[in-house]
Residue, then its C-alpha position, 0 to 999 in steps of 0.5 A: x499499500x505504501x508503494x502506490x502512495x509514495x509513488x503519487x507522492x513523487x509524482x505530485x512533487x514533479x508536477x510541483x517542480x512543473x509548475x513552479x519552474x514555468x511560474x518563473x519563467x513566465x515572471x522572468x520572460x514577462x520582466x524582459x520584456x517590460x525592461x525593454x520596453x521601458x528602455x525603447x520609451x526612455x531612448x524616445x525622442x521627444x515628440x509635439x503634444x499640440x495634438x493631445x486632447x486637451x480639456x477646456x472647462x466650459x465656464x458659461x454653461x456651468x452652475x456658476x451663479x449657484x450656492x454661491x453663498x456655500x463654502x465648499x462652492x467658492x473652494x470649488x469654484x476657485x480650484x478650477x477657476x485656478x485650472x483655467x489656465x493650466x493643461x489638462x489631459x486625460x490619461x487614465x489607463x496609460x501607464x508612464x512607460x505607453x506615454x513616454x514611449x507615445x510623446x517622448x520621454x522628455x516629456x514626460x514631466x509634462x505629461x504627468x502634469x497634465x493628467x493631475x491637473x486632470x485629476x483634480x478636475x475630476x475630483x472637483x466636478x464631483x465634489x461640487x455636483x454632490x453639495x450642489x445634488x444635496x442643496x436640491x440644486x439637481x438640474x445644476x448637479x447634472x450639468x456638472x456631471x455630465x462634463x464631468x464625464x463627457x472626460x471621461x472620468x473614472x470618478x464611480x461616484x459621478x456615474x452613480x449620483x447621474x444615474x439617480x437623477x437621469x433614474x428621477x427623471x425617468x430618463x432610463x435611455x440615458x442611463x443606457x447611454x450613459x453605461x456604454x460610456x463606462x464600458x470603454x473606460x480604460x481604467x481599472x474602475x470601469x468594471x464597478x462602474x458599469x455594476x453600479x449603472x447595472x443597478x439602474x439599467x439592468 
């Protein structure tokens, strides 16, 4: 009885050893591929940034005159005004390596700054919209949220709040379109956002 067990144990050890070796080879291959790509990225020359998808804040269509006595709203306005003269680009889902490959390694600091400006914009729009929504300014909050979505934001709360507004207004078709936009996101939060929207549009 011991021999079959011993033989099975040996086979098991061989299989485990093979899988470990296989995993190490795959890891080494991935690491080599990464460093080769990173080397190419760091060697890429500076390229023009004039064709980037720059985001402009549409102050003329946003509710800049609503609830201006509120401190949080004033703070949001101040942040948005400070971003008005800064380049804003959404690079969500694009790695620094890919940015260097596409636009040149010397531009990476600029590109990261543009993306940070976008992160600030997205968070500020969400905060502002929530404040107006809870204060009863639903239509105004919707305008802010729709602008945020148009920029490709991956802030899940933005989609949840906008979907709830559409649901309350009986605009189910807009929720469907919102879900389509979410499905095109490159962000790691895409699946979470889609699941949130499915609650409103099963």
